[in-house]
N, CA, C and O atoms as a GROMACS GRO file, in nm:
protein
  292
    1UNK      N    1   0.085  -0.086   0.014
    1UNK     CA    2   0.008   0.005   0.017
    1UNK      C    3   0.080   0.167  -0.009
    1UNK      O    4   0.133   0.223   0.087
    2UNK      N    5   0.077   0.209  -0.094
    2UNK     CA    6   0.145   0.348  -0.088
    2UNK      C    7   0.100   0.458  -0.011
    2UNK      O    8  -0.016   0.485   0.020
    3UNK      N    9   0.210   0.522   0.019
    3UNK     CA   10   0.137   0.644   0.117
    3UNK      C   11   0.160   0.734   0.102
    3UNK      O   12   0.264   0.747   0.037
    4UNK      N   13   0.086   0.876   0.146
    4UNK     CA   14   0.079   0.966   0.032
    4UNK      C   15   0.158   1.062   0.112
    4UNK      O   16   0.152   1.062   0.235
    5UNK      N   17   0.254   1.168   0.024
    5UNK     CA   18   0.347   1.252   0.091
    5UNK      C   19   0.298   1.348   0.188
    5UNK      O   20   0.178   1.373   0.183
    6UNK      N   21   0.365   1.402   0.269
    6UNK     CA   22   0.321   1.494   0.384
    6UNK      C   23   0.318   1.606   0.295
    6UNK      O   24   0.370   1.604   0.183
    7UNK      N   25   0.263   1.695   0.338
    7UNK     CA   26   0.241   1.842   0.256
    7UNK      C   27   0.311   1.913   0.277
    7UNK      O   28   0.307   2.024   0.224
    8UNK      N   29   0.419   1.872   0.374
    8UNK     CA   30   0.544   1.945   0.392
    8UNK      C   31   0.656   1.932   0.304
    8UNK      O   32   0.722   2.026   0.260
    9UNK      N   33   0.677   1.788   0.275
    9UNK     CA   34   0.771   1.740   0.196
    9UNK      C   35   0.840   1.831   0.073
    9UNK      O   36   0.960   1.843   0.047
   10UNK      N   37   0.740   1.882   0.014
   10UNK     CA   38   0.790   1.999  -0.100
   10UNK      C   39   0.859   2.093  -0.030
   10UNK      O   40   0.970   2.122  -0.076
   11UNK      N   41   0.832   2.134   0.042
   11UNK     CA   42   0.879   2.226   0.096
   11UNK      C   43   0.990   2.218   0.147
   11UNK      O   44   1.066   2.315   0.152
   12UNK      N   45   1.018   2.115   0.189
   12UNK     CA   46   1.146   2.073   0.278
   12UNK      C   47   1.245   2.074   0.168
   12UNK      O   48   1.358   2.110   0.201
   13UNK      N   49   1.228   2.044   0.049
   13UNK     CA   50   1.301   2.056  -0.033
   13UNK      C   51   1.366   2.171  -0.124
   13UNK      O   52   1.450   2.160  -0.213
   14UNK      N   53   1.312   2.262  -0.083
   14UNK     CA   54   1.292   2.400  -0.137
   14UNK      C   55   1.440   2.478  -0.064
   14UNK      O   56   1.476   2.582  -0.118
   15UNK      N   57   1.506   2.437   0.033
   15UNK     CA   58   1.613   2.475   0.119
   15UNK      C   59   1.760   2.392  -0.015
   15UNK      O   60   1.880   2.417  -0.008
   16UNK      N   61   1.734   2.356  -0.055
   16UNK     CA   62   1.847   2.269  -0.179
   16UNK      C   63   1.847   2.328  -0.322
   16UNK      O   64   1.928   2.291  -0.407
   17UNK      N   65   1.731   2.440  -0.349
   17UNK     CA   66   1.727   2.477  -0.456
   17UNK      C   67   1.777   2.646  -0.478
   17UNK      O   68   1.791   2.712  -0.375
   18UNK      N   69   1.796   2.700  -0.583
   18UNK     CA   70   1.879   2.818  -0.629
   18UNK      C   71   1.739   2.894  -0.581
   18UNK      O   72   1.631   2.845  -0.546
   19UNK      N   73   1.776   3.011  -0.593
   19UNK     CA   74   1.645   3.156  -0.553
   19UNK      C   75   1.590   3.130  -0.647
   19UNK      O   76   1.523   3.029  -0.620
   20UNK      N   77   1.569   3.168  -0.780
   20UNK     CA   78   1.479   3.151  -0.891
   20UNK      C   79   1.391   3.082  -0.889
   20UNK      O   80   1.273   3.114  -0.902
   21UNK      N   81   1.460   2.924  -0.865
   21UNK     CA   82   1.378   2.750  -0.900
   21UNK      C   83   1.312   2.816  -0.733
   21UNK      O   84   1.196   2.858  -0.744
   22UNK      N   85   1.367   2.827  -0.603
   22UNK     CA   86   1.305   2.841  -0.496
   22UNK      C   87   1.133   2.882  -0.520
   22UNK      O   88   1.023   2.826  -0.513
   23UNK      N   89   1.193   3.027  -0.557
   23UNK     CA   90   1.088   3.122  -0.618
   23UNK      C   91   0.952   3.048  -0.699
   23UNK      O   92   0.840   3.059  -0.650
   24UNK      N   93   0.969   2.992  -0.792
   24UNK     CA   94   0.870   2.934  -0.904
   24UNK      C   95   0.839   2.795  -0.832
   24UNK      O   96   0.739   2.741  -0.880
   25UNK      N   97   0.903   2.721  -0.724
   25UNK     CA   98   0.876   2.595  -0.692
   25UNK      C   99   0.733   2.636  -0.584
   25UNK      O  100   0.621   2.586  -0.584
   26UNK      N  101   0.781   2.732  -0.510
   26UNK     CA  102   0.692   2.799  -0.397
   26UNK      C  103   0.562   2.857  -0.464
   26UNK      O  104   0.452   2.836  -0.412
   27UNK      N  105   0.573   2.918  -0.562
   27UNK     CA  106   0.441   2.992  -0.616
   27UNK      C  107   0.363   2.852  -0.703
   27UNK      O  108   0.242   2.849  -0.725
   28UNK      N  109   0.435   2.769  -0.735
   28UNK     CA  110   0.352   2.641  -0.803
   28UNK      C  111   0.272   2.609  -0.714
   28UNK      O  112   0.150   2.617  -0.726
   29UNK      N  113   0.362   2.551  -0.563
   29UNK     CA  114   0.270   2.465  -0.514
   29UNK      C  115   0.160   2.550  -0.423
   29UNK      O  116   0.079   2.497  -0.348
   30UNK      N  117   0.174   2.698  -0.445
   30UNK     CA  118   0.074   2.750  -0.377
   30UNK      C  119  -0.022   2.791  -0.450
   30UNK      O  120  -0.110   2.855  -0.393
   31UNK      N  121  -0.032   2.767  -0.603
   31UNK     CA  122  -0.123   2.795  -0.716
   31UNK      C  123  -0.177   2.630  -0.662
   31UNK      O  124  -0.287   2.623  -0.607
   32UNK      N  125  -0.119   2.540  -0.676
   32UNK     CA  126  -0.189   2.400  -0.668
   32UNK      C  127  -0.257   2.386  -0.555
   32UNK      O  128  -0.354   2.310  -0.561
   33UNK      N  129  -0.224   2.455  -0.420
   33UNK     CA  130  -0.299   2.422  -0.294
   33UNK      C  131  -0.444   2.527  -0.347
   33UNK      O  132  -0.552   2.478  -0.316
   34UNK      N  133  -0.446   2.604  -0.389
   34UNK     CA  134  -0.519   2.749  -0.419
   34UNK      C  135  -0.648   2.612  -0.508
   34UNK      O  136  -0.762   2.594  -0.465
   35UNK      N  137  -0.606   2.558  -0.595
   35UNK     CA  138  -0.678   2.468  -0.693
   35UNK      C  139  -0.742   2.353  -0.613
   35UNK      O  140  -0.857   2.316  -0.636
   36UNK      N  141  -0.680   2.309  -0.539
   36UNK     CA  142  -0.714   2.209  -0.468
   36UNK      C  143  -0.858   2.270  -0.347
   36UNK      O  144  -0.961   2.201  -0.342
   37UNK      N  145  -0.850   2.351  -0.292
   37UNK     CA  146  -0.928   2.426  -0.223
   37UNK      C  147  -1.045   2.468  -0.316
   37UNK      O  148  -1.145   2.436  -0.251
   38UNK      N  149  -1.074   2.508  -0.403
   38UNK     CA  150  -1.147   2.561  -0.501
   38UNK      C  151  -1.260   2.452  -0.537
   38UNK      O  152  -1.383   2.454  -0.533
   39UNK      N  153  -1.144   2.336  -0.584
   39UNK     CA  154  -1.245   2.179  -0.647
   39UNK      C  155  -1.253   2.161  -0.479
   39UNK      O  156  -1.362   2.208  -0.446
   40UNK      N  157  -1.206   2.130  -0.401
   40UNK     CA  158  -1.295   2.094  -0.222
   40UNK      C  159  -1.386   2.130  -0.227
   40UNK      O  160  -1.480   2.052  -0.238
   41UNK      N  161  -1.409   2.280  -0.222
   41UNK     CA  162  -1.536   2.343  -0.182
   41UNK      C  163  -1.605   2.332  -0.337
   41UNK      O  164  -1.675   2.428  -0.307
   42UNK      N  165  -1.632   2.313  -0.426
   42UNK     CA  166  -1.702   2.307  -0.515
   42UNK      C  167  -1.764   2.148  -0.502
   42UNK      O  168  -1.886   2.130  -0.503
   43UNK      N  169  -1.680   2.049  -0.490
   43UNK     CA  170  -1.715   1.929  -0.441
   43UNK      C  171  -1.825   1.921  -0.332
   43UNK      O  172  -1.922   1.844  -0.336
   44UNK      N  173  -1.793   2.023  -0.220
   44UNK     CA  174  -1.847   1.994  -0.076
   44UNK      C  175  -1.959   2.075  -0.121
   44UNK      O  176  -2.052   2.053  -0.044
   45UNK      N  177  -1.994   2.162  -0.216
   45UNK     CA  178  -2.129   2.241  -0.211
   45UNK      C  179  -2.230   2.152  -0.296
   45UNK      O  180  -2.348   2.187  -0.299
   46UNK      N  181  -2.184   2.020  -0.375
   46UNK     CA  182  -2.278   1.954  -0.419
   46UNK      C  183  -2.290   1.856  -0.379
   46UNK      O  184  -2.299   1.774  -0.470
   47UNK      N  185  -2.298   1.812  -0.279
   47UNK     CA  186  -2.332   1.702  -0.152
   47UNK      C  187  -2.472   1.762  -0.092
   47UNK      O  188  -2.502   1.876  -0.058
   48UNK      N  189  -2.547   1.636  -0.092
   48UNK     CA  190  -2.707   1.675  -0.063
   48UNK      C  191  -2.692   1.647   0.097
   48UNK      O  192  -2.587   1.597   0.138
   49UNK      N  193  -2.803   1.682   0.192
   49UNK     CA  194  -2.815   1.702   0.297
   49UNK      C  195  -2.783   1.552   0.393
   49UNK      O  196  -2.737   1.541   0.507
   50UNK      N  197  -2.824   1.454   0.303
   50UNK     CA  198  -2.832   1.288   0.353
   50UNK      C  199  -2.668   1.270   0.386
   50UNK      O  200  -2.628   1.225   0.493
   51UNK      N  201  -2.580   1.313   0.274
   51UNK     CA  202  -2.441   1.321   0.267
   51UNK      C  203  -2.352   1.386   0.368
   51UNK      O  204  -2.253   1.337   0.420
   52UNK      N  205  -2.408   1.517   0.388
   52UNK     CA  206  -2.371   1.598   0.466
   52UNK      C  207  -2.379   1.538   0.642
   52UNK      O  208  -2.295   1.541   0.732
   53UNK      N  209  -2.516   1.487   0.638
   53UNK     CA  210  -2.529   1.402   0.749
   53UNK      C  211  -2.429   1.330   0.811
   53UNK      O  212  -2.389   1.348   0.925
   54UNK      N  213  -2.383   1.230   0.719
   54UNK     CA  214  -2.283   1.120   0.682
   54UNK      C  215  -2.142   1.158   0.769
   54UNK      O  216  -2.069   1.096   0.847
   55UNK      N  217  -2.147   1.282   0.717
   55UNK     CA  218  -1.977   1.308   0.769
   55UNK      C  219  -2.001   1.432   0.849
   55UNK      O  220  -1.906   1.510   0.852
   56UNK      N  221  -2.110   1.466   0.916
   56UNK     CA  222  -2.128   1.565   1.027
   56UNK      C  223  -2.115   1.692   1.008
   56UNK      O  224  -2.100   1.767   1.104
   57UNK      N  225  -2.118   1.744   0.859
   57UNK     CA  226  -2.148   1.850   0.851
   57UNK      C  227  -2.317   1.926   0.784
   57UNK      O  228  -2.402   1.881   0.707
   58UNK      N  229  -2.305   2.073   0.868
   58UNK     CA  230  -2.434   2.114   0.853
   58UNK      C  231  -2.442   2.192   0.683
   58UNK      O  232  -2.343   2.220   0.615
   59UNK      N  233  -2.553   2.211   0.654
   59UNK     CA  234  -2.539   2.302   0.549
   59UNK      C  235  -2.529   2.451   0.582
   59UNK      O  236  -2.545   2.535   0.492
   60UNK      N  237  -2.509   2.479   0.684
   60UNK     CA  238  -2.438   2.614   0.765
   60UNK      C  239  -2.275   2.579   0.712
   60UNK      O  240  -2.188   2.646   0.656
   61UNK      N  241  -2.279   2.510   0.735
   61UNK     CA  242  -2.100   2.453   0.750
   61UNK      C  243  -2.053   2.468   0.612
   61UNK      O  244  -1.945   2.524   0.590
   62UNK      N  245  -2.134   2.418   0.510
   62UNK     CA  246  -2.110   2.453   0.395
   62UNK      C  247  -2.121   2.574   0.331
   62UNK      O  248  -2.055   2.600   0.230
   63UNK      N  249  -2.209   2.661   0.387
   63UNK     CA  250  -2.192   2.778   0.289
   63UNK      C  251  -2.088   2.868   0.373
   63UNK      O  252  -2.023   2.943   0.300
   64UNK      N  253  -2.067   2.874   0.466
   64UNK     CA  254  -1.947   2.908   0.547
   64UNK      C  255  -1.812   2.852   0.469
   64UNK      O  256  -1.727   2.934   0.436
   65UNK      N  257  -1.797   2.745   0.447
   65UNK     CA  258  -1.676   2.693   0.421
   65UNK      C  259  -1.681   2.739   0.221
   65UNK      O  260  -1.574   2.756   0.163
   66UNK      N  261  -1.796   2.750   0.154
   66UNK     CA  262  -1.791   2.771   0.019
   66UNK      C  263  -1.791   2.937   0.002
   66UNK      O  264  -1.752   2.990  -0.102
   67UNK      N  265  -1.830   3.000   0.098
   67UNK     CA  266  -1.831   3.180   0.062
   67UNK      C  267  -1.694   3.229   0.088
   67UNK      O  268  -1.675   3.351   0.083
   68UNK      N  269  -1.594   3.145   0.117
   68UNK     CA  270  -1.442   3.164   0.132
   68UNK      C  271  -1.406   3.174   0.028
   68UNK      O  272  -1.442   3.100  -0.063
   69UNK      N  273  -1.300   3.300   0.012
   69UNK     CA  274  -1.196   3.300  -0.107
   69UNK      C  275  -1.106   3.182  -0.129
   69UNK      O  276  -1.052   3.126  -0.033
   70UNK      N  277  -1.086   3.141  -0.263
   70UNK     CA  278  -0.975   3.066  -0.294
   70UNK      C  279  -0.848   3.071  -0.193
   70UNK      O  280  -0.807   2.963  -0.151
   71UNK      N  281  -0.789   3.180  -0.156
   71UNK     CA  282  -0.639   3.177  -0.096
   71UNK      C  283  -0.716   3.151   0.053
   71UNK      O  284  -0.638   3.083   0.119
   72UNK      N  285  -0.791   3.168   0.103
   72UNK     CA  286  -0.827   3.139   0.241
   72UNK      C  287  -0.850   3.034   0.316
   72UNK      O  288  -0.967   2.998   0.327
   73UNK      N  289  -0.726   2.946   0.396
   73UNK     CA  290  -0.744   2.836   0.451
   73UNK      C  291  -0.889   2.795   0.496
   73UNK      O  292  -0.908   2.687   0.551
   0.00000   0.00000   0.00000
């Protein structure tokens, strides 16, 4: 069974890179996180009430989460 990499592993590798490459890697990682948030929030918004109940989330929680901007964690 494979394990998922830690979210901090790519950042740990940054110290081994030169400054321009490090900047690009950090920017790419940030954009990737933003896109993941957008997708997760879009998917959360599509769940019906019974699915939300299964995971212990209310419709109000969904509205609070989906009203955030993509850069907000």
